[in-house]
Short mmCIF file of the C-alpha atoms (twelve columns), coordinates in Angstrom:
data_MODEL
# 
_entry.id   MODEL 
# 
loop_
_atom_site.group_PDB 
_atom_site.id 
_atom_site.type_symbol 
_atom_site.label_atom_id 
_atom_site.label_alt_id 
_atom_site.label_comp_id 
_atom_site.label_asym_id 
_atom_site.label_seq_id 
_atom_site.Cartn_x 
_atom_site.Cartn_y 
_atom_site.Cartn_z 
_atom_site.pdbx_PDB_model_num 
ATOM 1   C CA . UNK A 1   36.186  16.631  -1.721  1 
ATOM 2   C CA . UNK A 2   34.465  14.403  1.019   1 
ATOM 3   C CA . UNK A 3   31.297  12.658  0.584   1 
ATOM 4   C CA . UNK A 4   29.655  14.880  3.190   1 
ATOM 5   C CA . UNK A 5   30.656  18.257  1.178   1 
ATOM 6   C CA . UNK A 6   29.639  16.443  -2.034  1 
ATOM 7   C CA . UNK A 7   26.122  15.622  -0.410  1 
ATOM 8   C CA . UNK A 8   25.866  19.056  1.106   1 
ATOM 9   C CA . UNK A 9   26.658  20.774  -2.425  1 
ATOM 10  C CA . UNK A 10  25.120  18.652  -4.759  1 
ATOM 11  C CA . UNK A 11  22.474  16.554  -2.828  1 
ATOM 12  C CA . UNK A 12  19.448  18.567  -3.898  1 
ATOM 13  C CA . UNK A 13  20.156  18.081  -7.242  1 
ATOM 14  C CA . UNK A 14  20.970  14.574  -6.638  1 
ATOM 15  C CA . UNK A 15  17.634  14.012  -5.100  1 
ATOM 16  C CA . UNK A 16  15.934  15.721  -7.962  1 
ATOM 17  C CA . UNK A 17  17.721  13.742  -10.877 1 
ATOM 18  C CA . UNK A 18  17.472  10.476  -8.511  1 
ATOM 19  C CA . UNK A 19  13.590  10.677  -8.032  1 
ATOM 20  C CA . UNK A 20  13.077  10.754  -11.971 1 
ATOM 21  C CA . UNK A 21  14.914  7.529   -12.250 1 
ATOM 22  C CA . UNK A 22  15.010  5.608   -9.072  1 
ATOM 23  C CA . UNK A 23  12.659  7.266   -6.460  1 
ATOM 24  C CA . UNK A 24  12.507  4.839   -3.317  1 
ATOM 25  C CA . UNK A 25  16.165  4.546   -2.422  1 
ATOM 26  C CA . UNK A 26  17.069  8.021   -3.220  1 
ATOM 27  C CA . UNK A 27  14.411  9.632   -0.704  1 
ATOM 28  C CA . UNK A 28  15.789  7.183   1.907   1 
ATOM 29  C CA . UNK A 29  19.189  8.297   1.481   1 
ATOM 30  C CA . UNK A 30  17.970  11.969  1.359   1 
ATOM 31  C CA . UNK A 31  16.395  11.180  4.875   1 
ATOM 32  C CA . UNK A 32  19.887  9.902   6.185   1 
ATOM 33  C CA . UNK A 33  21.363  13.146  4.567   1 
ATOM 34  C CA . UNK A 34  18.636  15.229  6.645   1 
ATOM 35  C CA . UNK A 35  19.440  13.384  9.672   1 
ATOM 36  C CA . UNK A 36  23.589  14.213  9.306   1 
ATOM 37  C CA . UNK A 37  22.784  17.860  8.897   1 
ATOM 38  C CA . UNK A 38  23.730  17.610  5.108   1 
ATOM 39  C CA . UNK A 39  20.077  18.400  3.552   1 
ATOM 40  C CA . UNK A 40  17.545  21.018  4.591   1 
ATOM 41  C CA . UNK A 41  14.486  19.116  5.345   1 
ATOM 42  C CA . UNK A 42  12.130  21.219  3.486   1 
ATOM 43  C CA . UNK A 43  14.388  21.730  0.400   1 
ATOM 44  C CA . UNK A 44  14.925  17.821  0.530   1 
ATOM 45  C CA . UNK A 45  11.185  17.356  0.467   1 
ATOM 46  C CA . UNK A 46  10.399  19.813  -2.276  1 
ATOM 47  C CA . UNK A 47  13.572  18.177  -4.365  1 
ATOM 48  C CA . UNK A 48  11.967  14.639  -4.010  1 
ATOM 49  C CA . UNK A 49  8.288   16.238  -4.849  1 
ATOM 50  C CA . UNK A 50  9.604   17.721  -7.638  1 
ATOM 51  C CA . UNK A 51  11.809  14.945  -9.541  1 
ATOM 52  C CA . UNK A 52  8.691   12.605  -8.570  1 
ATOM 53  C CA . UNK A 53  6.366   14.850  -10.222 1 
ATOM 54  C CA . UNK A 54  8.534   15.358  -13.231 1 
ATOM 55  C CA . UNK A 55  8.670   11.569  -13.893 1 
ATOM 56  C CA . UNK A 56  5.166   11.113  -13.237 1 
ATOM 57  C CA . UNK A 57  4.164   13.907  -15.473 1 
ATOM 58  C CA . UNK A 58  6.393   12.810  -18.586 1 
ATOM 59  C CA . UNK A 59  5.028   9.072   -18.190 1 
ATOM 60  C CA . UNK A 60  1.405   10.449  -18.193 1 
ATOM 61  C CA . UNK A 61  1.955   12.556  -21.175 1 
ATOM 62  C CA . UNK A 62  3.834   9.853   -23.065 1 
ATOM 63  C CA . UNK A 63  0.933   7.565   -22.547 1 
ATOM 64  C CA . UNK A 64  -1.413  10.549  -23.621 1 
ATOM 65  C CA . UNK A 65  0.415   11.339  -27.037 1 
ATOM 66  C CA . UNK A 66  2.104   8.266   -27.791 1 
ATOM 67  C CA . UNK A 67  0.533   5.295   -25.860 1 
ATOM 68  C CA . UNK A 68  -1.062  3.626   -28.818 1 
ATOM 69  C CA . UNK A 69  2.047   3.813   -30.750 1 
ATOM 70  C CA . UNK A 70  4.024   2.226   -27.598 1 
ATOM 71  C CA . UNK A 71  1.361   -0.705  -27.722 1 
ATOM 72  C CA . UNK A 72  1.630   -1.358  -31.113 1 
ATOM 73  C CA . UNK A 73  5.204   -1.672  -31.007 1 
ATOM 74  C CA . UNK A 74  4.886   -4.327  -27.923 1 
ATOM 75  C CA . UNK A 75  1.462   -6.504  -29.206 1 
ATOM 76  C CA . UNK A 76  1.989   -8.984  -26.621 1 
ATOM 77  C CA . UNK A 77  1.063   -6.780  -23.752 1 
ATOM 78  C CA . UNK A 78  -1.744  -4.975  -25.617 1 
ATOM 79  C CA . UNK A 79  -4.797  -7.733  -24.399 1 
ATOM 80  C CA . UNK A 80  -3.455  -7.670  -20.909 1 
ATOM 81  C CA . UNK A 81  -3.168  -3.736  -21.127 1 
ATOM 82  C CA . UNK A 82  -6.862  -3.433  -21.858 1 
ATOM 83  C CA . UNK A 83  -7.847  -5.417  -18.823 1 
ATOM 84  C CA . UNK A 84  -5.767  -3.198  -16.675 1 
ATOM 85  C CA . UNK A 85  -6.822  0.195   -18.335 1 
ATOM 86  C CA . UNK A 86  -10.624 -0.582  -16.935 1 
ATOM 87  C CA . UNK A 87  -9.380  -1.175  -13.873 1 
ATOM 88  C CA . UNK A 88  -7.425  1.805   -13.570 1 
ATOM 89  C CA . UNK A 89  -10.173 3.867   -15.157 1 
ATOM 90  C CA . UNK A 90  -12.639 2.766   -12.423 1 
ATOM 91  C CA . UNK A 91  -10.138 3.349   -9.371  1 
ATOM 92  C CA . UNK A 92  -8.222  6.355   -10.600 1 
ATOM 93  C CA . UNK A 93  -7.800  8.405   -7.367  1 
ATOM 94  C CA . UNK A 94  -7.134  5.395   -5.042  1 
ATOM 95  C CA . UNK A 95  -4.541  4.313   -7.835  1 
ATOM 96  C CA . UNK A 96  -2.814  7.915   -8.083  1 
ATOM 97  C CA . UNK A 97  -2.419  7.695   -4.226  1 
ATOM 98  C CA . UNK A 98  -0.800  4.204   -3.977  1 
ATOM 99  C CA . UNK A 99  1.240   3.426   -7.222  1 
ATOM 100 C CA . UNK A 100 4.414   5.265   -5.821  1 
ATOM 101 C CA . UNK A 101 4.603   2.487   -3.094  1 
ATOM 102 C CA . UNK A 102 5.110   -0.487  -5.311  1 
ATOM 103 C CA . UNK A 103 8.386   -0.746  -7.125  1 
ATOM 104 C CA . UNK A 104 8.007   -1.135  -10.810 1 
ATOM 105 C CA . UNK A 105 4.857   0.721   -11.297 1 
ATOM 106 C CA . UNK A 106 6.103   4.441   -10.958 1 
ATOM 107 C CA . UNK A 107 6.271   4.321   -14.954 1 
ATOM 108 C CA . UNK A 108 3.486   2.033   -15.848 1 
ATOM 109 C CA . UNK A 109 0.661   3.407   -13.819 1 
ATOM 110 C CA . UNK A 110 1.224   7.087   -15.013 1 
ATOM 111 C CA . UNK A 111 1.406   6.057   -18.742 1 
ATOM 112 C CA . UNK A 112 -1.759  3.962   -18.309 1 
ATOM 113 C CA . UNK A 113 -3.561  6.741   -16.881 1 
ATOM 114 C CA . UNK A 114 -2.610  9.101   -19.621 1 
ATOM 115 C CA . UNK A 115 -4.383  6.624   -21.870 1 
ATOM 116 C CA . UNK A 116 -7.538  7.060   -20.052 1 
ATOM 117 C CA . UNK A 117 -10.020 9.910   -20.175 1 
ATOM 118 C CA . UNK A 118 -8.600  11.205  -16.829 1 
ATOM 119 C CA . UNK A 119 -7.940  15.263  -17.074 1 
ATOM 120 C CA . UNK A 120 -4.513  16.182  -16.999 1 
ATOM 121 C CA . UNK A 121 -5.242  18.919  -14.456 1 
ATOM 122 C CA . UNK A 122 -6.752  16.361  -12.151 1 
ATOM 123 C CA . UNK A 123 -3.575  13.835  -12.519 1 
ATOM 124 C CA . UNK A 124 -1.529  16.897  -11.799 1 
ATOM 125 C CA . UNK A 125 -3.418  17.958  -8.711  1 
ATOM 126 C CA . UNK A 126 -3.620  14.471  -7.151  1 
ATOM 127 C CA . UNK A 127 -0.197  13.418  -8.422  1 
ATOM 128 C CA . UNK A 128 1.488   16.404  -6.219  1 
ATOM 129 C CA . UNK A 129 -0.743  15.369  -3.401  1 
ATOM 130 C CA . UNK A 130 0.407   11.977  -3.563  1 
ATOM 131 C CA . UNK A 131 3.979   12.550  -4.239  1 
ATOM 132 C CA . UNK A 132 4.186   15.048  -1.262  1 
ATOM 133 C CA . UNK A 133 2.809   12.039  0.798   1 
ATOM 134 C CA . UNK A 134 5.076   9.480   -0.572  1 
ATOM 135 C CA . UNK A 135 8.114   11.725  -0.071  1 
ATOM 136 C CA . UNK A 136 7.498   12.466  3.497   1 
ATOM 137 C CA . UNK A 137 6.949   8.831   4.300   1 
ATOM 138 C CA . UNK A 138 10.368  7.747   2.817   1 
ATOM 139 C CA . UNK A 139 11.963  11.069  4.182   1 
ATOM 140 C CA . UNK A 140 10.829  10.206  7.422   1 
ATOM 141 C CA . UNK A 141 11.699  6.697   7.147   1 
ATOM 142 C CA . UNK A 142 15.277  7.384   6.147   1 
ATOM 143 C CA . UNK A 143 15.582  9.867   8.920   1 
ATOM 144 C CA . UNK A 144 14.460  7.295   11.547  1 
ATOM 145 C CA . UNK A 145 16.890  4.922   10.014  1 
ATOM 146 C CA . UNK A 146 19.645  7.462   10.404  1 
ATOM 147 C CA . UNK A 147 18.844  7.741   14.283  1 
ATOM 148 C CA . UNK A 148 18.970  4.100   14.863  1 
ATOM 149 C CA . UNK A 149 22.378  4.124   13.034  1 
ATOM 150 C CA . UNK A 150 23.903  7.303   14.701  1 
ATOM 151 C CA . UNK A 151 25.891  5.323   17.346  1 
ATOM 152 C CA . UNK A 152 27.649  3.674   14.607  1 
ATOM 153 C CA . UNK A 153 28.479  6.684   12.679  1 
ATOM 154 C CA . UNK A 154 29.472  8.428   16.317  1 
ATOM 155 C CA . UNK A 155 31.876  5.158   16.872  1 
ATOM 156 C CA . UNK A 156 33.600  5.356   13.572  1 
ATOM 157 C CA . UNK A 157 33.190  9.330   13.218  1 
ATOM 158 C CA . UNK A 158 36.409  9.568   10.998  1 
ATOM 159 C CA . UNK A 159 35.266  7.297   8.649   1 
ATOM 160 C CA . UNK A 160 31.496  8.439   9.058   1 
ATOM 161 C CA . UNK A 161 31.195  10.063  5.731   1 
ATOM 162 C CA . UNK A 162 32.517  6.814   3.844   1 
ATOM 163 C CA . UNK A 163 30.257  4.817   5.800   1 
ATOM 164 C CA . UNK A 164 27.120  6.944   5.159   1 
ATOM 165 C CA . UNK A 165 28.341  6.996   1.167   1 
ATOM 166 C CA . UNK A 166 28.653  3.044   1.521   1 
ATOM 167 C CA . UNK A 167 25.195  2.704   3.016   1 
ATOM 168 C CA . UNK A 168 23.545  5.185   0.430   1 
ATOM 169 C CA . UNK A 169 25.182  3.008   -2.403  1 
ATOM 170 C CA . UNK A 170 23.666  -0.350  -0.631  1 
ATOM 171 C CA . UNK A 171 20.203  1.220   -0.230  1 
ATOM 172 C CA . UNK A 172 20.222  2.437   -3.862  1 
ATOM 173 C CA . UNK A 173 21.446  -0.818  -5.064  1 
ATOM 174 C CA . UNK A 174 18.937  -2.870  -3.246  1 
ATOM 175 C CA . UNK A 175 15.906  -0.875  -4.627  1 
ATOM 176 C CA . UNK A 176 17.512  -0.851  -8.047  1 
ATOM 177 C CA . UNK A 177 17.568  -4.625  -7.639  1 
ATOM 178 C CA . UNK A 178 14.102  -4.766  -6.437  1 
ATOM 179 C CA . UNK A 179 12.703  -2.687  -9.250  1 
ATOM 180 C CA . UNK A 180 14.538  -4.461  -11.887 1 
ATOM 181 C CA . UNK A 181 13.128  -7.858  -10.642 1 
ATOM 182 C CA . UNK A 182 9.456   -6.478  -10.433 1 
ATOM 183 C CA . UNK A 183 9.776   -5.109  -13.971 1 
ATOM 184 C CA . UNK A 184 11.272  -8.609  -15.023 1 
ATOM 185 C CA . UNK A 185 8.345   -10.339 -13.662 1 
ATOM 186 C CA . UNK A 186 5.880   -8.004  -15.117 1 
ATOM 187 C CA . UNK A 187 7.677   -8.523  -18.688 1 
ATOM 188 C CA . UNK A 188 7.557   -12.251 -18.166 1 
ATOM 189 C CA . UNK A 189 3.694   -12.369 -17.526 1 
# 
């Protein structure tokens, strides 16, 4: 099985699962796959949206129902968390529409919002809108990047599936590394 046929057969499932755990890189790679004709655009957008919303809602409800337990387990962050929670409560809508764009915050912000008085239905509606905007932005960026590397893929046509796979792995590794660094910095504070 070639990489191209693998992406064609399992790409949408990979986008859903990937956005639950490592969103940015997966959605950019999906945009590349759309450019190569391996994924249908609307289905890729819906897959990215679904995975993102599942992840955000899970973190929100963990914060809602288990937030105090989690904070008691990590007492060193309790004081900082209280300061952040008050800011989050006063700027909920803006935060919901922006947190996806900052690596390392995709789990922390929904968790924190779950511990506020924000209505779950309001978070769901705003989260769906925010995730749709975020997914569209990154899919478009990945697609445009695919346009820019198209001459390279055409030049090495016999190896284009492998080049695309290697590039996808590189993008995922870079975004995973950046998210890990952001979480390590947050943990060090």
